[in-house]
TITI-828539 format. One record per atom (N, C-alpha, C, CB): x, y, z. Coordinates in pm, whole numbers, plus 32768, in hexadecimal, padded with zeros to 4 digits. Glycine has a CB too. Example, Ala and Ser with C-alpha at 12.3 -4.5 7.8 and 13.67 -1.06 7.14 Angstrom:
85277DC7830C84CE7E3E830C85287EB6830C846B7E41838985057F1F82C485577F9682CA850A8003831385807FC4823C
end
This chain:
90B62676808B903A26AA80D38FD8271F8096906C26DD81538F9E26E280078F50274C7FBE8EE1275280038F3327387F2E8E9E271380328E3026FB80748E10272980F88E28268C80758E0D27CD813F8E1127F981B58D6E27FD81C48E6B288181C78D1927E481738C8F27FC81B78C6C279282188C1D2803814E8C82271681FB8C6A268482458C6A269582D08CDA261382268C47262682F48C3C261F83A58CCE25F283D78BBB259983E68CFE25BD838C8DA3259083CE8E2A25B483518DA424B683F28E672598838A8EDD25C283518F50254D83548F082642839A8F82254482E68FCA249F82D2905324B682ED8FC12450822A90C524988318915224D682FC9185244982AD91BB250E839F91BA245B8243921A240F81F092A6241781FA9205242A817992D523B081BE937623BD81C29390235081FF93BC2439820B93F72341823A944722E0827C942522F7831C94EA22F4825493D5235B836F93A1234A83E5932E22F58401938923B4840B932E22CA845E92CE226184A3924C22B284BE930F2220853891F02297846E917C22CA84D9916522DE8562912B228E84D2915F234685CD9180233A863F90DF233A866291EE23A4867990892393863B8FF423C886608FBB23F686028FE6242B86BE8F3F23C086058EBA23E685998E72245285E98E3E235685758E8124E185C98E31254886218D91257485E68E9425D886288D2F2541861F8CA0259B85DB8CAF261685F48C08257E86158CA9266D85B78CAD272385C38C1E275586148CAB277B85058BCE26F385EA8B4C270D863C8B4726E486AF8AE126DD860C8B7C269B86F48B61266487748BF226AE87D58B5A25A187658C34270087A58C932732881C8C64278E88708D09276D87F28CDC279D88DC8C99280589598C55287E892D8D0A284189BD8BF2289789658BA4291989418C17298D895E8B0B293089A98C0329F089248C8A2A5B89408C2F2AD089AD8CD72ABD88818C8A2B2789BB8C4E2B858A3C8BB22BCD8A0D8CD02C188A658BB42BEB89A68B332C1E89748ABD2BCA89768B412C4388F58AC22B6189648A6E2B0889788A452AC98A0B8A982AB4892B8AA42AD68A3A8A832AD68AEC8A462B428B118B012AD38B528A482BC48AFA8A042C3C8B05897C2C378AD08A4C2C9F8AC689722C138A5588F02C068A4B88832B938A9088EC2C0289D088E32B1C8ABB88872AD78B1E88552B148B9388C02A6D8B4C88B12B6F8BE188762BB28C58884C2C098C4788AF2BCD8CB388252C3C8BBB87DE2CC98BC3876D2CD08C1087B52CFC8B4487262C718C3686902C7A8C6E86CA2C8A8D1386182BD38C4587192C5F8D42872D2C658DC987382CF78E1087A32C198DDF86F02D128E6487032D8E8EA487452D8A8F1786962DCB8EBB87B62DBE8F3488162DA98F9187E32E088FF288A92DBB8F6487B52E838FCD87872ECC902386F42ED3907F87982F248FE486B72E54905986212E4D908A86542DD5910D85922E098FF3861E2E3D91BF86362DBA91F985E12D51921286622DC9925C85712D5E91AC84F62D0C91C4850E2C9E915984612D6191B3858D2C8590F785902C46908D85C52BDA90B985C72C7F902885AA2B41909285CA2AD5911386542AAC90A985312A32914786882AD7916E87062ABF915F87572A2B916C87302B1291AF870529BF9175872C2929917587A4290C911786B028CF9146881F28CC9161887128B4911F88DF295591288828287E909888B529B3915089182A05914A894E2A3791F488E02A7D90E689C12A3E91F389E22A7792818A0B2B0D92608A662A1E92D489E72B7892EC8A262BE792F18A8C2BDF930B8A022C31932B8AF12C8793198B572C5D935B8B532C6C93F88BC12C9C93248AFA2C9A942B8AD32C7D94B38AC12BEC94D28A5A2CC294D18A7E2BAF94BA8A7A2B1394BF8B202AC594BE8A1A2AE0942A8B402AD994418BD42AD294278C3E2AD094968BF32B3E93DB8C492B6194CC8C9A2B7E952F8C492B3B95A78CB82C1B95398BC22B1B95D08B972ADD96488BE42A50963C8AEF2AD496548BD42A0995B88BF6297D95AC8C85297795C08BCD293E95268CEB29D495AE8D6B29C595DA8D9929E3964D8DAC29F6959B8D1F2A00969C8D672A6597178D6329A197778CCE2B3597788DC6298597C58DA92931982C8D4B293998838DFB292698688D1828B198E28CC928FB991E8D0A2881999D8C18291698DE8D3028BE9A098D7A285C9A768D02281D9AF48E0528C89ACF8C8D28819AF58C30285E9B698C0527C09B568BA228C69B688BDC278E9BB68B80270C9BE08B07270F9BB08B6B26F79C708ACF27919BCB8A3027869BBE8A11282D9B9A89D827459C6889B628299B5C898E28D99B25890528CF9B4789A2290F9A6488B7290B9B9D883E29259BEA880329929B69885F296E9CA087AC29879B3987682A069ACB86C22A0E9ACF879229DD9A1386C12A109B4286242A409B4E85F32AD09B4C85F02A139BCF864C2B199B6B863E2BB39B5086692BD89AE5867A2C069BA585FB2C539ACD85E52C899A4D86382D0B9A48854B2CA09A33866E2D2B9A8186CD2DC49A7987402D859AE686662E7F9AC387872E1A9ACF88072DEE9B1F88212DC29BA1884D2E429B2088582D6D9BE388432D1D9C7588B12DAB9CB788942C3E9C8288792DCC9D1A88BC2E379D5F89262E0F9DE388472E939D8F88DC2DBA9E3B89042D7D9EC788F02CDB9EC788A12DC29F4489462CA29EE189442C1A9F4289782C059FD3898D2BB89F00893D2BC79FDE89822B86A081895F2B09A0B189582BD9A10389BC2A9BA10989AC2A38A10F89582A0BA1978A1C2A0FA0F4891429C6A1B288F1299BA234897A2976A2AB88942916A213897C29B8A30989C729BDA36389F82930A3B9898B2A18A3A5897E28E4A3CE897C2853A41189D52809A3C488ED2806A413899D27C0A33489A9274FA2FC89E7277DA26D89212701A2FD89E62821A2358A39281EA1CB89E227FFA1598AA927C0A1DD898627D8A176895E2778A0E388DF27B3A0A0893426C5A10888BE2807A0CD88382864A080885828DFA08387A12863A0C388582921A002887429A89FE087EA2A1F9F9D88EC298E9F70880A2A879FD8879C2AC99F9E87CB2B409F5C87362AE99FFD87662B4C9EDE87972BC39E9687452C209E6987D62BA59E33875B2CAB9E67870F2D069E3F87212D369DB187192D639E9486D32D879D8286C62D9D9CFC86742E219CC3868B2D269CCD86BD2E579C4686802EA89C1185CF2EA79BE186D42EB29BB885B22E099BF385312DF19BC284C62DE69C4085362D6B9B6984F92E2F9C88848C2E759D17848E2DD29D7183A12EBB9CD184E72D809D7E84DF2D0A9DA1854B2CF39DEE84D02CBB9D4185312C919E4A859C2C509E82856C2B8A9E9185BA2CAF9F2785FC2B479E7685E22AB69E8886262A709F02860D2A709E0B85ED2A2A9F0E865129BA9F96864629579F4E86122990A04C86D6291D9F3586E328AF9EE9875428419F31870C28E39E57874127E29F0087C827739F3A883B27749EC5878C26B09F5088B327909F0D893427A49EC38948270E9E8989B927DF9F2A893A26AA9EA0895226449E6A891E26199DF7894626019EAE888A263A9DD9886126179D74880926909D318824259F9D8E881B270D9D5887C1278E9D1F8739276B9D2F87D727B49C7E871C27159D7B865827019DB8863B27869DE9862E26809E5C85D327AC9DD3858728499E18852C27F19E74851728CE9D94855A28219F14850E27ED9F6D846D284D9F6F856C27ED9FF9849C28D59F46842D29569F34846529BE9F0983E529899FAE84022A009EEE84202A8D9E9383F72B0F9EF083B52A909DF684272B509F0283F32BDA9F4983DB2C339EF684482C1B9FA683612C3C9EEA82FD2C839E9A82B62CFF9EDF82942C209E7382682D499E7A82452DCE9EC682792E589EDF82402DB39F2882E42E5B9EC383422EC59EC2832B2F279E5083C92E8D9EBC83362F939E58831330089DEE83A9303C9DC282AC30939E3B841D300D9DD2849B30439D9A84D62FE89D9884E030A49DD1855A2FF39D6185DF2FBB9D3685ED2F589DD1866E304C9D12860C2EDC9E06862E2EBD9E9086CF2ED09E7D85F62E1D9EC886F82F159EB987622F4E9EB987E12EF49F658720300A9EBE876D2EED9FCF87902E91A04187482E2BA05987942EC9A0B187932DB8A080875C2D3CA08F87BE2CCCA0DF87392D10A001879F2CB1A15A87C62C86A1E487C62C1BA22087972CB4A22987FB2BD2A25287B22B5CA2BB87CB2BA0A35D88142A9EA2AC877B2B7BA3A087AC2B87A41387FC2B27A46587582BA4A44A88412B6FA4DF88A42B2CA51188B22A5BA51188982B72A5A288052A29A534880129BCA54187D6298AA4CA87C6299FA5A287B729D8A45B87A92998A3BD86FD2973A3D3882928E7A39386A629A3A43B8614299DA43F85D829F0A41E85E2298AA49B86072A63A3E185A92AD2A39E860E2B02A31B857F2B66A41A85C22B43A2D986092B88A26285AD2BFEA266860F2B31A1C7861D2C99A25985E62D24A23785FF2D46A1AA86242D94A28F858F2D70A16985C32DC2A0F7858D2E35A0E285BB2D88A08585EA2E7DA09B85CD2F18A09B85D22F4BA009863F2F6CA0F8857D2FAA9FDE85952FD79F5285A430869F6E85032FA29EE185DD30EC9EEA85F531269F1185B731A39F13863F31129F00850031799F0484B531E39F6084AD31EA9FC6845431F49F5C84E831869FE384E9316BA09F84673119A0DF84E23217A0FC844430B9A07583E1304BA0B584202FE4A0D783773019A06484382FC2A18D84A32F4FA1B884072EFEA1D585332F73A25B84672E62A1AA83D22DE7A1C284242D8FA224838A2D70A11483F12D50A287843A2CDBA2C9840A2C54A29684272CDEA36484572C00A28184212B5EA270844A2AE7A2B8843B2B30A1F483D02AB2A2DB84182A39A353844329BFA2F2839029F1A3E084B4298CA2D784D8290FA28E84AB28A5A29A853A28F0A29684732874A30A844027F5A32C83B92817A2EA844227C8A3D2835E285EA2E482DB2868A2A782D228A6A217828828B6A301832128E9A1EB83352936A17E82CA29A5A195832928E4A0F682B229E9A1E982462A55A1EB82762AD2A21481D62A34A244825E2B5AA1E982582BCBA205823E2BCAA2CC81DE2C08A19882752C05A2E882662BFEA37682652CBBA3CB82FE2B8CA3AB82A42CF0A37482A22D79A39982C72DE2A32F82F82D87A40582772E54A31982AD2EB9A2BF82942F51A2F682682EA5A22F82DD2F92A2C98300300CA2D783323067A24883672FFFA33C831530DFA278831D3175A1FE837A31BBA229829731EAA1F083EE31CCA21B84273241A254845A32AEA1C884B03209A2BE84A932FCA1EE84E1332FA16085413315A10784FD338DA16485863341A09785A83302A041863132AEA07F85B2335E9FCC86473228A06786A431DCA0CF873331C8A0A4866E314DA0EC878E31F9A0E4880431E4A0DA884A3165A106882E323FA10C88043121A175885530ABA19788023070A22A890B30DEA1B0881C3011A21187EC2F9DA29D884F2F10A2BD873D2F4EA27288202F29A354886A2EDAA3A988392E93A3E688A72F06A3EC88572E15A40088332DC8A47688882DD8A503883C2D3CA44A88492DE7A55288792D9BA5F988BE2D18A60587F52D76A658894D2D3BA61F89A32CBBA621897A2C2FA66F8A222CE6A65C89122C6AA6EC88DB2BF0A73F88482C04A75989272BDEA7CE87FF2C58A73887772C58A743872A2C6AA6B987542CC0A7A386922C60A6C986602C72A63D86202D20A65285D62BE4A60E869D2D77A65886852E09A62D86CA2E10A5C086AE2E78A68C86752E60A56086A42EBAA50A86B52F4CA4F286792EA0A4C787352F7EA4A3875A2FF2A4BB87543028A41087ED2FF3A515873B30B0A40B871C30BEA36487583170A37B863A309DA31F87B5318EA31C87B731FCA2E4879B3248A27987F23208A2EB874F32DDA268870732F8A20F872A3385A1D6868B32E6A23C870C3397A160871A341DA126873634AEA16186B53429A0EF86CD34B6A1CE86AD3546A21787063517A29F85E63572A238878034C4A29387DA34CAA3178790346CA37687E9356BA35D872C3452A38F86F533F1A4068715336BA408866933EAA40B87343341A48B875B32ADA48687003280A4E187F23284A4AC86AA321CA4B3862F31BDA4F686583152A50A85B431A2A4AD861A312FA5B4863630C3A5D685A63065A60D86A430DEA63685A72FDCA5BC85372F89A5EF85332F3AA62084FA2F66A5C084E12EE2A68784D82E6BA6B1846F2E1AA66884C62E70A73484A22DB8A63684632D3EA5E684382CD7A62384B32D05A59083B22CBDA62F83312D0CA5AF82C02D4EA61D82C02C6DA529831D2D92A67182A92DEDA6C982A32E58A68B82C22E15A762830B2E99A668831F2F20A619832B2FA4A64B82C12F32A5CC83672F70A6DC83932FE2A73B83CF3026A6FF83D92FCDA7A783CE30A2A70D84563116A6BD84813166A6E2844D315FA65B850F3183A6E78542320BA72B8583322EA68885CC31FAA7D385AB32D0A6C485FA32EAA63D864C334BA67785A63320A5B286CA337BA62D873833D4A6628732344DA5E487E03376A673876834AFA62F874F352CA62387A63547A58087883582A6B7873E357FA538879F3592A4AF87E23600A49E875C358EA433886E3611A45D88B73674A45B88953693A3DF893A3667A47C88393683A3D387C436EBA310883B36BEA2BB87A837FFA2F8885D3674A2B988D7361AA22688C6358BA22489A03625A24288D43550A1AC88AD34C4A1AD88FA345DA20E88BC3496A12288C0340DA245892833A1A285893D3353A23289063354A2F889AE333CA1E989F33302A17C8A09328CA1908A603336A15B8A3E326BA2248A8331C8A25D8A5431BEA2DB8B3931B2A26A8A6A3130A2D98A193116A39F8A5F30AEA38E894C30F6A3DD8A8F309BA41B8AE03017A45F8AB62FF1A4FB8B8E303CA4638A682F96A50F8A582F5FA5C18AD52F08A5C889B32EEEA5F18B262F6AA6488B762F4DA68D8B7D2EA6A6C08B662FADA6E58BDD2E34A6B38BBA2DC1A6FF8B912DCDA78C8C1F2D6EA6FC8BA72E10A7E88B6C2E13A8738AC82E3CA85D8BC62E8CA8D88AA52E5AA7F189ED2E5AA7F089BF2EE9A820899C2DD9A86E8A0D2F29A87C89F02F91A8B58A0D3013A8568A342F8CA9308A66301AA7E68A863092A7CE8A763088A7308B1130BCA80B8A4B30C7A6C68A7030EDA6578AB8316DA62E8A1330E3A6218AFD3162A5A38B3931E2A5758B0831E5A4DC8BE731E6A5878AEE3266A4D08AA73283A4508B0132F7A4178A0032AFA4668B1032E0A3948B53334DA3588AE733B4A3088BC2330EA2F48B153416A2DF8A923475A27A8ADA34CDA2488A0A34CCA2C68A97350FA1DF8AB63530A1668B113596A1938A463553A1088B1B35F0A1DB8B593642A21C8BF23642A23B8B1B3642A27A8BF835B7A22E8C8A35A9A26D8C903577A2DD8CD03619A27E8C2035ABA3518C1A356BA3C58C2134E3A3E08BC23589A3F28C2034B1A48A8C2A342BA4838C063430A51B8CBA33E3A4488B9933EAA5558B3C33F8A5C18B4A3358A6088A953428A5828B90335CA67F8B7F32D1A6D18AFB32E6A70D8BF832B0A74B8A8E32A1A7128A0B32B8A76B8A07324CA7C2898132BFA71D89CD3270A84A89A6320EA8B3892031E7A89389AE3244A9448908315CA85E88703117A83E88363150A88F8850307DA84A88563118A92187CE3118A98187B531B0A9B287E230ADAA15881931F0A9C288013295AA0787C832E5A97688BE32F4AA5187FA32E0A8E487C632E7A87C88193387A884871A32C6A872887033A0A8C088FC340DA8A4897733F3A86289393437A91C89B33458A8188A2C3410A7D48A9B342DA82F8A503444A73A8AE733F3A8428B5B3406A8C28BDA342BA88B8B793379A91E8BBF3413A7F98C38345CA7CB8C0934C5A7528CAD33ECA7958C4E3503A7208C4D3552A6978CA3356EA64F8C2935B4A6988CF63512A5D88D563546A5A08D3935A8A5108DA834D5A58F8D783615A5278D58369AA4C68DC736EFA4BB8CE336FAA4FB8DB23749A4598E1C37BDA4358E9E3771A4258E2D383AA4B18F0C3783A42C8F883762A40D8F8E36BAA4468FF537D5A4548F5F368AA4A48F5635EAA4C58F0C35BAA46D8F1C35BCA54B8EA835E6A43F8E4735BFA3DE8E9235ADA34B8DCF3630A3DC8E213574A2ED8E443575A2728E0335FAA2118E1E34EBA2468E5F362CA1A78E46367CA16F8DDF3650A0F38EB936B2A15B8D8B3615A0FA8D2135E5A08C8CB0355DA0C68D8835A79FF98C65353FA07C8C0734D5A0D28C28345CA0DC8B8934C4A0A78C273434A1628C343389A1658BF53338A1018BF8334EA1E28C6832D4A0FB8C37327EA0A38C1931CEA0BC8C923296A0408C7C31B9A1288C793144A1688CBB3141A1FA8CB630E8A1118CA030D3A2608CE130CBA2E28CCD3032A2EE8C9D312DA3608D4B3009A3328D5D2F87A3638D872FA4A3FC8DCD2F31A30A8D812F38A4368DA62F27A4DB8E202EAFA4D38D052EE8A54A8E792EA3A5248EB82E3DA54E8E612DEDA5AE8F302E66A5848EC12D82A5D18E6A2CE9A61F8E312D2BA6A58EEC2C45A6568E852D98A6E08E442D98A7668DDC2E38A7838ED42D89A7DE8DDC2E7AA6E38DA62EF9A7038E032F62A72D8D4A2EEAA7648E632F3CA7548EA52FC8A7948ED5302FA7248F332FA2A7F48EE13008A6A68F243073A6318EAE3053A5C68FE23047A5EB8EAC30B6A58F8E4E30C1A4F78E8E30F4A4978DCE311AA4F58E9030F0A4468EE53125A3C18E6A3143A36E8F5B30ACA36F8E6431CFA3348E1931F8A2F88E513238A2648DDC3241A3508DF6323AA2098E223257A16D8DCE32CBA1418E0631D1A1018DF83319A0DC8DD8339BA0AD8DF133C0A01E8E1A33F2A0F98D8633F59FB18DB034299F498E0B34A19F488D4E343C9F0B8E4F34BC9FC08ED735259FB38F4A34D49FA58EF4358CA03B8F52343C9FB18F9733E99F8C901F33BEA00D8FBD34239F008FFE33B9A08B8FFC33A5A0EC8FC93350A11F8FEB33E5A10D900A32D8A1838FEA3299A1B2902232C2A25990033232A1658FBD32BAA2B68FD832CEA3478FC93287A3C08FA7331FA361901D325FA40F8FF13207A48F8FCC324BA51F906831A6A4AF8F763256A5518F43326AA5AC8F30320AA6448EEC3286A5708F613263A6AD8F4531FEA71A8EE83222A75A8FA431E3A7718E87319DA74C8E0331ABA7778DDC31B9A7FD8DC5314EA74E8E2B31CDA85E8E3131D9A90A8E4A326DA9108EBB3177A9658E9D32B9A8CF8EED3350A8E58E9F337DA87B8FA73367A8D18E7F3360A8048E473399A7A48EB9340AA7578DC433D5A7E38F4433C1A7598FB93416A70A8FB433EAA6A090473414A732900633FCA648901D33E7A5BC90A833D7A5CE8FED3458A55590C93340A5DB917732F7A5BF918B32C8A57291B6329DA5FF916232E6A4F391BF32BDA473917D3314A40691BD320CA44691BE332DA379918A3344A33691CF3326A2A2916633A8A360919F3301A24B91C932ADA1FB91BE32DFA13C91723230A22E921432E4A0EE91D932FAA070925432DDA01E9194338FA059924232F09FA29287328E9F2C92B4331D9EB591EF31F99ED692ED33239E63930033889E1F92A3334A9DA093A033B19E0D925D33CB9D66920533989D159219337A9C7491A533E99D2891EB33239C4C91F732BB9BE5918F32DF9B8291E532269C1C918832999B3F911C329F9AD190FE32129A72914E33179A6C908031D79AA9906C31539A739058316499CE8FE6310D9ABF902530F799A89008310399428F7530F79935904E30BA99038F55314198E88E9A313898D38E53318E99528E51307098E58ECE31C2999B8E7A323799F48EA632A89A008E67321F9A768E4E32F499B28E6A338499908E7133EE9A028E0233B199338ECE34319A0B8ED3348A9A838ED8345C9B1C8E6234D79A798F1433DE9B0C8F3E33969B848FCA33D59BA48F4532F19B6C902C33FD9B689091343C9B8E905E34C49BEC90E134579B0E900934FC9BB88FED35A29C248F88356D9CAC8F6F36459BAD8F6E34ED9C8C8EEE34D69CFA8F1034399D368E3634DC9C9E8F6134159D708FA5338D9D988F4F338D9DFB9048337A9DBC8EB633589E058E6E33249E718E9F32A69EA38DEB33169E4F8E88328F9F198EA0323E9F858E1432009F7B8ECD3289A0138E1131709F2D8DAC31229F1A8D5E30BB9F708DCF30F39EC88E0830849FC68DE32FF8A02A8E382FF5A06D8DD52F6B9FF88E432FDEA0FB8E872FBAA14F8E922F3EA1B98E80300EA1768F092EFFA1EB8ED62EA9A24B8F5B2E6CA2958E752E38A2048F522E38A3008FD32E0AA3738FD92D7EA34E8FB12E1CA431905C2D75A34390632CC8A325907E2CAFA3DD91182C80A296902D2C2AA3E090272BB9A46090932B9DA4948FF62B35A44491242B81A44C91712B18A47691FB2B6AA45D91562A82A421920A2BF5A443927E2C4EA43D925C2CC5A44392CB2C42A3D492BC2D24A48392852D8EA47B928F2E15A3FA92AB2DAAA4EE92432DC2A3B2923E2E04A34691BC2E46A31A926A2DB3A2EF91AC2E9DA2C891312EE4A29C91142EEBA20E91332F67A2C890B02EDCA1A890BD2EE1A12A904C2F54A0F290AF2E4EA0F490662FC4A0929028302EA07490142FEE9FE8907330BCA08B8FB4302B9F9F8FA530219F1B8F5230A29ED08F612F9D9F098F9130C89E818F8031599E2E8F5731459D9E901031B09E288F0C31A39D818EC631AB9D038F2131AC9C8B8E7332239D018FBB31E49CAB901031D39C34903C31339C109094322D9C4E8FF230D09C71903C303C9C55906730359CA2909230139BF990D630799CF7913730539D4F911230199DF5918A30CD9D4F914E2FA09E08912A2F6A9E7891872F7B9EE991112EEF9E6191922FC99F4491EE2FE09F9C91FC2F8FA02291DF30599FB392452F39A04F92502EFFA0A092CD2F2CA115924F2E92A063929B2F72A17B92FE2FBCA1E993232F68A25292BF3039A230938D2F9AA29393A02F53A32493602F9EA393943C2F46A34D932C2F4FA3E092D42FBFA42B93142FDAA4C892252F82A43993A32F89A4E593F72FCCA55894463028A50694582F64A5B894933042A49494EA3099A453948C30F3A40995523050A3F993E430DDA3E693B7313AA38B940F3162A316939831A7A3D0944330EBA2E5949830FDA2549449309AA1F5955230CBA25E944430CFA17294093082A108945F303CA0DF93D230BEA0A494462F8AA10694862F0FA0EB94972EF7A05394372EA1A12B94152EE0A01B941A2ECB9FAE93BD2F1A9F6494142E579FA093A82F2A9EC993692F5F9E50932B2F1A9E0E93AB2F8E9E0292D42EF89DF4929D2E8A9D9A923F2ED59D4692532E0D9DE792602ED29CB392442F079C4C91BE2EAD9C1992C22F0D9BF491572EF69BF990E42EC79B9D90B12F1E9B2690712EB19BF190802ED59AB590792F159A3490312F6F9A4C904F2ED399C78FC02F629AC18F402FC89A9F8F1A2FF09B3A8EA72F719A3F8EB5301D9B5F8EB7305E9BCD8E7E2FC69C3D8E4B30FC9BBB8EA62FD19CB88E792F6E9D088DF92F819D7E8EF22F489D458D7E2F529D628D072F6F9DB98CF62F2A9E258C982F639D7E8D402EC19E518D362E8E9ECA8DD12E409EFE8CB62E2A9EC08DCD2E539F738E222DCF9F728E402D97A01F8EC82DF79F198E462D15A02B8E272CB5A0A08EA42C84A0DB8DD02C3BA0738EC62C5DA1438F342C25A1788EEC2BB2A1A78F842C77A1DD8F4A2B26A1818F072A8EA1AA8F112AB4A2498F7129E3A1718EAB2A41A28C8EB12A56A2FE8F0F2A1EA3438E542A46A3278F5A29C0A3168FC12981A38390572987A32F8F8F28C9A3B4907929FFA2CB910529EBA28C912A2A6CA24A91092971A21D91812A76A22191C32B1BA1FC91952B16A14C92AC2B2FA21B91252ADDA12990FB2AE1A0A390962B44A0A690CE2A5FA06B90922BA9A034902F2C19A0508FEA2C0F9FD3906B2CB0A0728F822C069FA18F3E2C0F9F1E8EE22C809F0B8EF32B989F068F012C8C9E638EC52D289E168E5F2CFC9D908F682D999DC78DF22D2D9D928DB02D509D398DE72DBC9CF18D432D629D628DB92DE29C4C8DE12E469C278D772E5E9B998E7D2E3A9C1D8D7C2EEE9B6D8D302F0F9B118D5D2E9F9A7F8D442FB89B038DBA2E939A748DCD2E2D9A358D972D8F9A098E152E2F9A5A8D4F2D8E9A718CF72CF49A8A8D242CAA9AC58CD72CA19A2B8DB22CA39AF48E0C2C209B178E152C359BB08EB52C199AC68E212BC89C038E242BB09C808EC72B6D9C858D9D2B519CAE8F002BA99CE38F9C2BA89D078FCC2B969D818FD82C169CE890342B059DBA90502AFA9E5690EE2B259E25902E2A469EB891052B749E9D91A22B989EB791BA2B659F3691CB2C389EB592562B4C9F30927E2B189FB792C42BA59FFC92F22A889FA8929B2BD9A07B92CE2C5FA09893412C69A0CB92862CA2A0E393A82BE4A0EF93FF2BE8A0F094742C07A0A393F32BB3A10D94432BC9A01594AB2BC49FD6949A2C619F5F94B22B1D9F9493EF2C789F6993BA2CCF9F1293AA2C659E73942B2D649F0E93CA2C119E5093932BBB9DE793182B939DC593BE2B609DF092F22B8A9D7A92672B709D4C925F2AE09D5492452BA79CBA91F22A7E9D9692142A169DC591A729B29D3B91F42A149E80914529FE9D14910029D59CB290922A379C8390D0295C9CD5904B2A109C0A8FEB2A6D9BCD8F7F2A239B8090342ACF9B708F0A2A3E9BA88EA62A0A9B6B8E482A6F9B0E8E5F29CA9BD18E282A309A918DE82A8E9A468D4B2A239A238E5B2AC699B18CEA2A9199D68C712A1399D18C0A2A9C99B08C4729949A8D8C022B0799E98B872B7899DB8BE42BB5995F8B5D2BF79A7F8B442BEC99218B732C5298A08B592CCD98C08B2E2C3F98158B3B2D0B99548B512DA3996C8B852DBC99F28ACF2DF6995B8B832E0E9A3D8BCE2E1E9A938B7D2DE69B128BFD2EA69A918BCE2DBA9B7A8BA42D759BED8BAB2DDE9C588BFB2CF79C0C8B262DCB9C798AF92E519CDE8AFE2E149D8A8A342E8E9CAE8B062DA59D8F8AFE2D709E168B362CCE9E158A5B2D7E9E498B7D2CC29E948B992C2A9E8F8B992C129F248C2F2BF89E418BA62B859F5B8BB42B689FE38C062AEC9FC08B262B56A03E8C6E2ADBA0468CB02A3AA02C8C8F2A26A09D8D542A0FA0068C7E2959A0AF8C432920A11A8CC22915A1888BFA2891A0EC8CAB28E7A1FD8CEB28DBA2728DA0289BA24B8C80286DA2D48D5E2837A2128E0027EDA20E8E4227F5A15A8DEA2716A2488DF72892A14B8E4628B4A0D58E38285BA0648ECD28B9A0F58DD12806A06B8DFF27A19FCD8D9627D09F688DEB26D39FDB8D4928089F7E8CCE284F9F3F8CBC28C69F348C6A28389F6D8CAB293C9ED08C7F29979EAD8BEA29A29E758CD329B59E6A8B872A029E658B132A2B9E418B132AB69E0C8AC12A1B9EA78B1E2ABB9D838B1A2B339D528A752B999D288B722B129CDC8AAA2BFC9D1D89FA2C549CD28A272CA39C6E898E2CD59D4789EF2CA99BEC8A302CFE9B9F89B82D3B9B418AAA2CB39B5289FB2DA09AFA89A62DF09ABA89542DA69A3C89F82E649A8F89862D1B9A1A897D2CAC99B188F52C6799E48A0C2C3C99AD88BE2CB39A52881E2C689A8588582BDE9AD4879D2C2D99DD88B52BCD9ADD88D02B4B9B3089212B3B9B6388D32AEC9B09891E2AD29BD5897B2AB69C60899D2A339C28892B2AB49D0E8A362A319C638A8829BB9C578AE129789CB38ACA29CF9C018AD028EC9C998AF928BF9D308B9328929CD78A7E281F9D978C1028B29D288C7D289A9D048CD228419D728CAF29149CE18D1027C59D558D4427799D788DF527909DC98D2927349D0C8E0227BF9E048E9128079E1B8F1227A09E588E7528899E958F5F279E9DEA8FC9274A9DE69045275B9E138FD827309D83907A27429E78910827539E68918726FC9E8F911727B79E9F91EC27159E70925F26B19E8D9269266D9F2992EA27049E71925326D29F99924326A6A00E91CD264DA0269244270CA0599150262A9FD990FE25E8A0139103256D9FCD90892625A01C
end
């Protein structure tokens, strides 16, 4: 092998020639590849990225999507969602894009858009008979739309809006505002009644099933039971009986005799609405969920609810704990731990299953009898900010910070 400058190398001797290699056609070395890519600008976002995948895109592809349908009309975070109570076939969602949409759950088709808002739509809900939709934005503009005609029939501006609630059996709308006022209007006439402010935010409100009273929680930790006809507070729960921090959530049992309140003070309390007395106090040891900085110091109660079929209540905490308590003994029955803070909970209408949505973007179903998770649904790429479940417990609609609403089909072994 004297001639090393030629293009081929010949093997002599007894060995067979296995392969003849052309040295000019070998695989490029790393330096050659680097030269080929020298002109690519990896830092320029305007560069043609066709054929390339970002890390976020690859992660998104890897995430499973358990939803049946994705509603993508919103161009900002979706803050709220509710289903029409009569048929459960229509959803309304409100978002950061200053709009709400009324759309069909079955195929995502938009019936109409609720436009003209000045700020993020944080409240959107159907009236008791599904004939009207109320939408409210953060700045305090409230609009009511007639579903059949798809037209706006009433509009009112108040202070910064905290909550909006329809009367359970009449076309009457209530709202709580940043200055502590509670408003009540007949729709569409606009006849109005206001309820005296305690000079701090009316953070949450609920009309009781009898339609004659409303319970309102305030930033100073007080709770008031209002007589809607007379316009006066029949009970004021404050001081040691009240909370030591702002109210975050309210729920009532089926007949309205009991109200469950939650606060940033980490406690949930049960109030008898007839006597105005606190008849139960609930809390859990403070923990710390992943990604929830400071949760151990401030374990706020984020959502509460009564079970309709068993004497149980559920309390959701910012540290990711779902506490299921026995109402008769007032003891903690189950502690269901999440990986991140819980945003909202909802009991199924006629079962002992309670569902939660979380800052980790997942929807979970829990059997309150055993404390075990029944199922888990993924699909959102950001936190779920609100969700609702239909009467049959077969369908959930979620609203997320990823600008999407999703419809999930809820499957369980007992169905």
